[in-house]
C-alpha positions in Angstrom: 63.0 45.2 66.3 63.8 48.4 65.3 68.1 47.5 65.8 66.9 44.4 64.1 65.4 46.8 60.5 68.4 49.2 60.8 70.6 46.4 60.5 68.9 44.8 58.0 68.9 48.0 56.2 72.7 49.0 56.9 73.5 45.8 55.7 71.3 45.9 52.6 73.3 49.3 51.8 76.5 48.2 52.4 75.7 44.6 50.3 74.2 46.5 47.4 75.7 49.5 47.1 79.2 48.4 46.3 81.4 46.2 43.9 80.4 42.7 43.3 84.1 41.9 42.9 85.2 44.3 46.5 82.1 41.8 48.8 84.1 38.6 47.0 87.5 39.4 48.0 86.5 42.3 51.1 87.2 39.7 54.4 85.1 39.0 56.8 84.8 40.5 60.6 83.7 39.5 63.3 82.6 43.3 64.5 79.9 45.5 62.5 81.7 48.2 60.9 80.1 51.9 60.7 83.1 53.4 58.4 84.7 56.4 59.7 82.6 58.4 61.4 84.4 62.3 61.1 85.2 63.8 64.2 86.2 68.0 64.9 90.7 68.8 66.0 89.6 72.5 68.0 92.5 74.8 68.0 91.0 77.0 70.6 92.7 76.9 74.3 90.7 79.0 76.4 93.1 78.8 79.5 95.1 81.9 80.7 97.2 82.3 82.8 98.6 86.0 83.8 101.8 84.6 85.1 104.2 87.3 87.7 100.8 90.4 87.7 98.6 87.2 89.0 99.9 88.1 92.3 98.6 91.7 92.1 94.9 89.5 90.8 95.1 87.8 94.3 95.9 90.5 95.9 92.7 92.8 94.6 90.3 90.0 95.2 91.3 89.0 99.3 90.7 93.2 99.4 87.1 92.7 97.8 87.0 89.8 99.9 87.0 92.2 103.1 85.2 94.7 102.0 82.3 91.9 100.3 82.5 88.8 102.2 78.8 87.5 101.8 78.1 84.8 99.3 76.5 85.0 95.9 73.4 86.5 96.5 71.8 84.1 94.3 68.4 84.5 95.9 68.3 88.0 96.0 69.2 88.5 92.2 66.7 85.5 91.5 64.0 87.6 92.6 64.7 90.9 91.4 65.3 89.5 88.5 61.3 88.3 88.9 60.4 91.4 90.1 61.2 93.2 86.8 60.4 90.4 84.5 56.9 90.2 85.5 56.5 93.5 86.0 52.4 94.2 86.7 50.5 96.9 88.5 52.1 98.0 91.3 49.7 97.2 94.8 50.7 97.7 98.7 52.4 94.4 98.6 54.3 94.4 96.1 55.9 98.0 96.9 56.6 96.1 100.5 58.1 93.2 98.6 60.2 95.7 96.5 61.7 97.8 99.6 62.7 94.4 100.4 64.4 93.3 98.4 65.9 97.1 97.9 67.1 97.0 101.6 68.4 93.3 101.5 70.6 94.4 97.9 72.0 97.8 99.9 73.1 95.5 102.9 74.5 93.3 100.6 76.6 96.7 99.3 76.9 97.8 102.9 80.6 97.1 102.2 81.3 99.2 99.0 78.6 101.5 100.1 81.1 102.3 102.6 84.3 102.7 100.7 82.4 104.5 97.9 81.4 107.5 101.1 85.0 107.2 102.1 85.7 108.0 98.1 83.4 110.3 97.6 84.2 112.4 101.8 87.9 112.3 99.7 86.7 113.9 97.0 84.7 116.4 98.2 87.0 117.4 101.2 90.7 117.5 99.3 89.8 120.0 97.1 88.1 122.5 100.0 90.8 121.4 102.4 93.5 122.7 99.8 91.4 125.8 99.3 91.0 126.3 103.5 95.0 124.9 103.0 95.8 128.1 100.7 94.1 130.3 102.5 95.2 130.2 105.8 98.8 130.0 104.6 98.3 133.5 102.8 97.3 134.6 106.4 100.6 133.7 107.3 98.9 130.4 109.2 99.3 126.9 108.5 103.2 126.8 108.2 103.0 130.5 105.6 104.6 132.2 108.3 108.9 132.1 106.9 109.5 131.3 110.9 111.0 128.3 111.8 111.2 127.2 115.2 113.7 125.1 116.7 113.3 121.0 116.6 115.0 118.6 116.8 112.5 116.1 115.0 114.1 116.7 111.1 114.9 113.2 110.4 112.4 111.6 111.8 110.4 113.4 109.2 112.5 112.6 107.0 112.0 109.2 107.0 108.5 109.0 107.3 107.8 111.3 104.0 110.7 109.1 102.3 108.3 105.5 103.5 105.2 107.9 102.5 106.6 108.3 99.0 108.1 105.0 98.3 104.5 103.2 99.4 103.4 105.6 97.0 105.7 105.0 94.0 104.5 100.9 94.8 100.6 102.1 94.0 102.1 103.4 90.9 104.0 100.6 89.7 101.3 98.3 90.6 98.8 101.0 88.3 101.2 101.0 85.7 102.0 97.4 85.5 97.8 96.9 84.9 97.6 99.2 83.0 100.3 97.7 80.7 98.6 94.7 81.3 95.3 95.1 79.6 97.0 96.6 76.2 99.2 93.0 75.8 96.6 91.1 76.2 93.9 92.6 74.6 96.4 92.0 71.8 96.2 88.6 71.9 92.3 88.7 72.1 92.2 88.9 67.5 94.0 86.3 67.5 91.3 84.1 70.4 88.5 85.8 68.4 89.7 84.1 65.3 90.3 80.6 66.4 86.8 80.1 67.3 85.5 81.6 64.3 87.3 79.1 62.7 86.2 76.1 65.2 82.7 77.7 64.9 83.1 77.0 61.2 85.4 73.7 61.9 82.1 73.1 64.0 79.0 74.4 61.2 80.9 71.8 58.1 81.2 69.3 61.0 77.5 69.4 61.9 76.7 69.9 57.5 78.5 66.0 57.5 76.1 65.0 59.5 73.7 66.0 58.1 74.5 64.5 54.7 74.7 61.4 56.2 71.8 60.8 58.6 69.1 62.7 56.4 70.1 62.9 52.8 72.5 59.9 52.8 69.5 57.8 54.1 67.7 58.8 50.5 70.0 57.1 48.7 70.3 54.5 51.5 67.0 53.4 50.7 66.7 54.1 47.3 69.6 51.2 47.2 67.5 48.7 48.8 64.5 49.6 46.4 66.8 48.9 43.1 67.7 46.1 44.9 65.4 43.9 47.3 66.7 40.9 46.4 69.0 40.6 49.8 68.7 36.9 50.3 71.1 35.7 48.8 73.7 39.5 50.0 72.5 38.2 53.5 72.0 34.4 53.7 75.6 34.4 52.7 76.5 37.3 54.9 74.9 35.5 57.7 76.3 31.8 57.4 79.9 33.5 56.6 80.0 35.1 59.9 77.9 32.3 62.0 80.2 29.1 59.9 83.3 30.6 62.0 81.3 29.1 65.1 79.3 26.6 63.9 81.3 24.8 62.0 83.7 24.0 64.8 80.4 23.1 66.6 78.9 20.2 64.0 82.3 19.2 63.4 83.0 18.3 67.4 79.7 17.1 66.9 80.9 14.2 64.2 84.0 13.2 65.9 81.3 12.7 69.0 79.2 9.7 66.5 82.7 8.1 66.7 83.8 8.1 69.8 80.4 6.8 70.9 81.0 3.5 68.5 84.5 2.8 69.4 82.9 3.1 73.7 80.6 0.9 72.6 82.9 -2.0 71.2 84.9 -1.3 74.1 82.3 -2.0 76.7 81.1 -5.5 74.7 84.9 -6.0 75.0 85.5 -5.7 78.4 82.2 -7.8 78.5 82.8 -10.3 76.2 86.6 -10.8 78.3 84.6 -10.8 81.7 83.0 -13.4 80.8 85.6 -15.3 79.1 87.1 -15.1 82.7 84.8 -16.0 84.6 83.9 -19.5 82.2 87.7 -20.3 81.8 88.3 -19.6 85.8 85.3 -22.2 86.4 87.0 -25.1 84.3 90.8 -24.3 85.7 89.1 -24.3 88.6 87.7 -27.9 88.4 90.6 -29.1 86.4 93.4 -27.8 89.4 90.6 -29.6 91.9 90.7 -32.7 89.8 94.7 -32.8 90.0 95.0 -32.2 93.4 93.0 -34.8 94.1 95.1 -37.1 92.2 98.2 -36.1 94.0 96.7 -36.7 96.8 95.7 -40.2 95.8 99.0 -40.0 94.8 100.6 -39.5 97.8 99.0 -42.0 100.1 101.0 -45.1 98.2 103.1 -46.0 100.5 106.1 -45.2 98.1 105.6 -41.9 99.3 106.6 -43.5 103.7 110.1 -44.9 102.5 112.8 -43.3 104.4 114.2 -42.0 100.6 111.0 -40.4 99.5 109.0 -39.5 102.2 110.5 -35.3 102.2 110.4 -35.0 98.5 106.2 -36.3 99.4 106.0 -34.0 102.4 107.3 -31.0 100.0 104.9 -32.0 97.2 102.0 -32.2 99.9 103.0 -28.8 101.2 102.5 -26.9 97.8 99.1 -28.8 97.2 97.4 -24.7 98.4 99.2 -23.3 95.9 96.8 -25.0 93.3 94.8 -22.7 93.3 93.3 -19.6 91.0 93.8 -16.2 93.3 91.7 -13.6 91.3 88.2 -14.0 91.6 86.9 -11.9 88.9 83.1 -12.8 89.7 83.6 -10.1 92.0 84.1 -8.1 88.6 81.2 -4.9 88.0 78.9 -5.8 85.3 78.5 -3.4 82.4 75.8 -4.9 80.5 73.7 -2.0 82.0 76.1 0.9 80.6 76.3 -0.9 77.5 72.5 -1.0 77.2 72.2 2.5 77.7 75.0 2.8 74.9 73.2 1.2 72.1 70.0 2.8 73.4 72.3 5.7 72.5 73.2 4.7 69.3 70.2 4.0 68.4 69.9 7.3 67.3 71.7 7.7 64.1 73.9 11.0 65.4 75.8 11.2 61.9 72.6 11.4 60.0 71.2 14.1 62.7 74.5 16.1 62.3 75.1 15.7 58.2 71.3 17.4 58.4 73.1 20.7 61.1 75.8 20.3 57.8 72.9 20.1 55.4 70.5 22.8 56.8 73.7 25.2 57.4 74.5 24.6 53.6 70.9 25.7 52.3 71.5 29.2 55.0 71.7 31.3 51.2 68.3 29.5 50.0 66.4 29.5 52.6 67.2 33.2 53.0 66.4 33.9 49.6 63.2 31.7 49.5 62.1 33.4 52.5 62.4 37.3 51.6 60.9 35.9 47.9 57.2 36.4 49.5 57.8 40.0 50.8 59.4 42.2 48.5 56.7 43.7 47.1 55.2 45.1 51.1 59.4 45.7 52.0 59.2 47.1 49.0 56.5 49.8 49.1 57.1 50.4 53.0 60.7 51.8 51.7 58.5 53.7 49.4 56.5 54.3 52.3 60.2 55.3 54.7 62.0 56.9 51.9 59.1 59.9 51.8 58.8 60.1 55.6 62.1 61.1 55.2 62.9 63.6 52.3 59.1 65.0 54.5 61.7 65.4 57.1 64.3 67.0 55.5 61.9 69.6 54.0 60.0 69.4 57.3 63.3 70.7 58.6 66.1 72.7 56.4 68.9 71.6 58.2 71.3 73.3 55.5 69.6 75.9 54.4 69.8 76.5 59.2 73.8 75.9 59.0 73.5 78.2 56.2 71.8 80.8 57.4 74.2 79.9 61.1 77.5 80.1 58.9 76.6 84.0 57.4 75.8 85.4 61.2 78.8 83.6 62.3 80.6 85.1 59.8 78.9 89.0 59.8 79.6 88.8 63.7 83.7 88.1 62.7 82.9 90.6 59.4 81.6 93.0 62.3 84.7 92.0 64.6 87.0 92.8 62.7 85.5 96.3 61.9 85.6 96.7 65.4 89.3 95.9 66.2 90.5 99.6 64.6 87.8 101.4 67.3 88.8 99.1 70.1 92.4 99.3 69.5 92.1 103.8 69.3 89.0 103.3 72.4 92.3 101.2 74.1 94.7 103.8 72.9 92.7 106.5 74.5 92.1 104.6 77.8 96.2 103.8 77.9 96.5 107.5 77.8 94.2 108.3 80.8 95.6 106.2 82.9 98.9 106.2 81.8 98.3 110.7 82.4 96.8 109.9 86.1 99.8 107.4 86.8 102.1 111.0 85.2 100.3 113.2 87.9 101.3 111.0 90.3 104.5 111.2 89.3 104.7 114.8 89.1 104.1 114.3 92.5 106.2 112.0 93.7 109.2 113.9 91.6 108.5 116.7 93.5 109.0 115.6 96.7 111.0 113.3 95.3 113.6 115.7 93.4 113.0 118.2 96.8 114.1 115.1 99.4 117.0 115.3 97.5 118.2 119.1 97.1 116.7 119.3 100.9 119.0 116.3 102.2 121.7 117.8 99.8 121.4 120.8 100.5 121.2 121.4 104.3 124.0 122.6 105.8 123.5 121.8 110.0 125.9 124.8 110.5 123.9 127.7 108.6 120.9 128.9 110.3 117.3 129.2 109.6 117.7 132.8 107.6 121.0 131.8 105.5 120.0 128.4 104.9 121.9 128.1 101.0 119.9 127.7 97.6 120.1 124.2 96.7 117.9 124.1 100.2 115.9 126.0 98.9 114.5 124.7 96.2 114.8 121.8 97.7 111.5 123.0 100.3 109.9 125.0 97.5 109.8 121.8 95.7 108.2 119.7 98.4 105.2 122.1 98.7 105.2 122.2 94.7 104.0 118.8 95.4 101.4 119.7 98.5 99.7 121.4 95.9 99.9 119.7 93.0 98.3 116.9 95.6 94.9 119.4 96.8 94.4 119.7 93.1 94.9 116.6 91.8 94.4 113.9 94.6 90.9 114.3 94.0 91.0 113.6 90.8 92.9 110.2 91.2 89.7 109.4 94.2 87.3 109.7 91.8 88.4 107.7 89.2 89.3 105.1 91.6 85.4 105.3 93.5 84.0 104.5 90.6 86.1 102.1 88.9 86.3 100.6 92.1 82.7 99.8 92.7 81.6 98.7 89.2 84.6 96.3 88.5 84.6 95.2 92.4 80.8 94.7 92.1 81.7 92.8 88.5 84.3 90.8 90.0 81.4 89.8 92.9 78.9 89.2 90.5 79.6 88.1 87.4 83.5 86.5 87.1 83.7 85.0 90.8 79.7 83.2 90.4 80.5 82.0 87.0 83.4 80.0 88.3 81.9 79.1 90.6 78.9 78.0 88.5 77.1 79.8 90.5 75.9 82.3 88.2 74.1 79.3 86.6 71.8 78.4 88.6 70.4 82.4 88.8 70.0 82.2 84.8 68.2 78.2 85.0 65.9 79.4 87.8 63.1 77.4 87.2 60.1 80.3 86.1 62.9 83.1 85.5 62.2 84.5 82.8 58.1 83.1 82.3 56.3 81.8 84.6 55.1 79.2 82.7 58.4 78.4 81.8 60.0 75.5 84.3 63.1 75.8 82.0 63.2 78.9 79.8 65.9 77.3 76.6 63.8 74.7 76.0 60.6 76.6 76.0 62.4 78.9 73.7 63.8 76.3 71.3 61.3 73.6 71.6 58.5 75.3 73.0 58.7 72.6 75.9 59.6 73.9 78.5 59.3 70.5 80.4 62.5 69.4 79.2 65.8 68.8 81.5 68.2 71.1 79.0 69.3 74.3 81.1 71.6 76.9 80.9 74.6 74.7 83.3 74.3 71.4 81.6 74.7 72.6 77.8 78.2 74.0 79.1 78.8 70.9 81.1 78.5 68.4 78.1 79.6 71.4 75.2 83.1 71.5 77.3 83.1 68.2 77.6 83.2 68.3 74.1 79.5 65.7 73.9 77.6 66.2 70.5 75.8 69.1 70.3 72.1 66.5 69.1 72.5 65.0 73.4 73.8 68.1 74.5 70.7 70.2 73.0 68.3 67.8 73.1 67.5 68.6 69.7 65.1 64.9 69.7 62.3 67.4 70.8 62.7 68.7 66.8 64.1 66.2 64.9 64.4 62.7 66.2 67.2 61.0 64.7 66.7 58.1 66.5 63.9 57.3 64.9 64.3 58.2 61.6 67.4 55.5 62.1 66.0 52.7 63.9 63.0 53.4 62.0 60.8 53.4 64.7 58.2 55.5 63.5 57.1 52.4 60.9 59.0 49.3 62.6 55.5 47.6 63.2 54.7 47.3 59.6 58.1 47.0 58.3 58.9 44.3 61.4 55.7 42.1 59.7 57.5 41.4 56.5 60.6 40.6 58.6 58.6 38.3 60.8 58.9 35.0 58.7 62.7 36.1 57.7 63.6 36.1 61.4 61.6 32.4 62.8 63.1 31.1 59.7 66.5 32.4 60.9 66.3 31.2 63.9 64.7 28.0 63.2 67.5 26.9 61.5 69.2 25.3 64.3 73.3 23.8 63.7 71.7 20.5 66.1 68.7 18.9 66.9 66.9 18.3 70.3 67.0 14.2 69.6 71.3 15.1 68.9 71.6 17.3 71.8 70.0 14.4 74.0 71.5 12.2 72.9 75.1 13.8 74.0 73.5 14.2 77.0 72.4 10.3 77.2 75.7 9.1 76.7 76.7 11.8 79.5 74.6 9.7 81.6 75.2 6.4 81.1 77.3 5.4 84.1 81.2 5.1 81.9 82.2 7.1 84.2 81.1 5.7 87.5 82.5 1.8 86.7 84.9 1.0 89.1 88.1 0.7 86.8 90.5 -0.1 89.9 88.5 -4.1 91.1 89.7 -5.1 86.7 93.2 -4.1 88.1 92.7 -5.1 91.2 92.1 -8.8 90.3 94.3 -8.9 87.3 98.1 -8.0 88.2 98.1 -10.1 91.2 97.0 -12.9 89.5 100.4 -14.4 88.1 98.8 -17.4 86.3 96.9 -15.3 83.8 100.1 -13.4 83.0 99.9 -13.6 79.1 96.3 -11.8 79.4 97.2 -9.5 81.8 98.9 -6.6 79.1 96.3 -7.5 77.1 93.7 -6.0 80.1 95.5 -3.4 80.9 95.7 -2.0 77.1 91.5 -2.3 76.6 91.1 -0.8 80.5 93.7 2.5 80.1 92.4 2.9 76.9 89.0 2.6 77.9 89.7 5.7 80.4 91.1 7.3 78.0 88.4 7.3 75.6 85.9 8.6 77.7 88.3 11.6 79.2 88.6 12.0 75.2 84.7 11.9 75.5 83.9 14.7 78.6 85.9 17.1 76.7 84.7 17.0 73.7 81.3 16.7 74.9 82.3 20.2 77.4 83.3 21.8 73.6 80.5 21.3 71.7 77.8 23.1 74.0 79.9 25.8 74.1 80.5 25.8 70.5 76.3 25.8 70.0 75.8 28.1 72.6 78.1 30.7 71.0 76.9 30.3 67.7 73.3 29.8 69.0 74.2 33.7 70.6 76.6 35.0 67.7 73.8 37.1 65.9 72.3 38.7 69.0 75.5 39.8 70.5 75.7 41.8 67.1 72.5 43.4 66.9 74.3 45.8 70.3 76.3 46.9 67.7 74.3 49.5 66.1 74.4 52.8 68.8 73.5 56.3 68.4 76.0 58.7 66.5 76.7 62.2 67.7 75.3 65.3 65.3 79.5 66.7 66.7 81.3 67.8 69.6 79.9 71.0 70.8 83.4 72.2 72.8 83.8 74.9 70.3 80.3 76.9 72.3 81.6 76.4 75.1 84.8 77.8 74.1 82.8 81.3 72.8 81.4 81.5 76.9 84.6 80.7 78.0 86.3 83.1 75.6 83.9 85.7 77.0 84.8 85.7 80.0 88.9 85.4 79.6 88.7 89.0 77.7 85.8 90.1 79.9 87.5 89.3 83.5 90.6 88.0 83.7 92.0 90.6 80.7 89.1 93.8 82.1 87.9 93.1 85.2 90.9 92.0 86.9 93.1 94.9 85.2 90.4 97.2 85.7 90.8 96.5 89.8 94.6 96.2 89.6 94.7 99.8 88.5 91.7 101.3 90.7 94.0 99.5 93.7 97.5 100.5 92.9 96.0 104.4 92.2 93.7 103.8 95.2 96.4 102.9 96.7 99.2 106.2 96.1 95.9 108.4 97.0 95.2 107.5 100.0 99.4 107.7 100.7 99.2 111.1 99.5 97.4 112.8 102.3 100.3 111.7 105.0 103.2 112.7 102.6 101.3 116.2 102.7 101.4 116.2 106.2 105.0 115.2 106.5 105.9 117.9 103.6 104.3 121.0 105.4 106.5 119.5 108.4 109.4 118.7 106.6 109.3 121.8 103.7 110.9 124.4 106.6 113.5 122.6 107.6 114.7 123.1 104.3 113.6 126.7 103.0 115.0 129.8 103.5 112.7 131.1 106.7 112.3 135.3 107.2 113.5 135.1 111.0 114.2 132.9 113.3 114.2 131.8 117.4 117.2 133.4 118.9 118.3 131.6 122.1 120.7 133.6 124.8 123.6 131.1 125.5 
């Protein structure tokens, strides 16, 4: 009933609030056209493709998986969050539970802790080792004595040193690429943020447009209905126009049916009379033939037939006397009087007048609707007035326009704040870039000393020169290698400190935020029942509607918006204001349906064909005409040569009856189909009224995806790749120190040397 009331109101609005000429010229449509429903077109593509550096990102993810192979600790994080949200007076049980949670957290972080401890040891021991190494060399130990013993493994040491330097260079290249990638990608953040803000503005404008469609326009609708409540001719004409497409063919077919029934009766009467005539004629013919046969037999018994000349002729005639007989037995023909009687019973009902009543009833539809609605105009006017008052009160109770205006101001303020933050972000990124480049330059400086030293040593080394007489270039190469060792001790601990701190922060963010966001495990933590509030099953509807039992979670909200579903259905806004109740009139359907009850009864009672007419058609199909065995007529007529002049007429009559019966059966099937379609046509149109989405909320999910792209794909991945490359380089500095110290003596000029007697 609610949908029917809504259908009546929509029809009233569409007719009373438009030009009369447009109504006359508008072509009828079998479907209900609800008009243009706007939909937003959003420009943000929340997708990030890292390109070639993605290989480095995958390597970092693989390393983090080795360090932390445990799955996401959803239950542990949930318990810790519940403990923080529900802070109460401590007791022994809660202290024990808290300690247990902390031990589980430490156990989960074991891989990061081990790596962090190793990094801390590196930071502490490397400067100490450098200091001890310096003091030791000052005391002419640890290679400080300028004396070289003869060794034959210089080539092997050069190979290992060069390999270590190339490995360190690869780490520096990775760190530099990650650092530059972050700077380059941050330049595109402004475009991504701006497109998100434009999409949010489009979304808000769309919501405001739907607000006008669902609320403000409803007042105009009811005003139109109130000022032009005489909906009888309009609604009746529309019903007649739509129903006529199905009803008129059915009535026309039924009217043709009356003529077919009369023709069937005439054909049956002709068959019945023909059968009686044939039976009577065959009886008289049989008597005459018998008399003729007796006379011929008497004549043939005359002595004259015994004469030799006439005997053959008389014998031939006597042999053919048996042919003086009727071959057809018309007494075997089936009687059609029973079928004819049933057809007469059918014709006792004036089907033509019943059909004319259907035409008359169909033509009176507008007048009938007008007459019925005239009695309920006053009641409908009062109800429409109350409905308009309720809708106006609802719009005042829920100031959608003011809320959207405030939200628009908030978005503009946020956008302005972000725009103001861009210079600071660029400056901060510049400082970060300088710091990271400085760290890379430190490693490059160490590599430069080592590569130059190795190059000078190799180029200036003279195999025939003794250690004490080596050239300047070779000696410079050795000094450069030792300078690289010194810078390694000075700066390597700084590099490792940056690597360790970045590793702990970036690795945990990747494993605890970015990775579970991609698998939606993070949403399950947020959607944990009774997490934020012990009395709230779901905190989002608890905050929005003060009804935590509504099935609204962060995961399904994000998923629905990701699929660009309507905000009304995604946020379950029916718990705040029920648009369906206003559109479908569920709040006042009981009252207003009483006024339309009579109209509904009169419309449904307006049948296209009365039950008497339907039963008349059914009775005609049950007259048994189809059971008449016409092959018996043909079997008796065709072999009879004596009735050759009448055979053609009888065959034509029989074939006409068969054709008429087939046509009648087809017409009956078509008639009942058209009547059924006409009776159900209006009921099928009721289902065309459906709920409309408030507006696709994909911009909301795009904001979340953009935040994930910026935070995880740009910042965290680049930062992790940076410490991965820098840490790689820092670790290879340790073997470089060892091989540099051992190799430098092969290039530096010594004070003494080993002397061997031949």
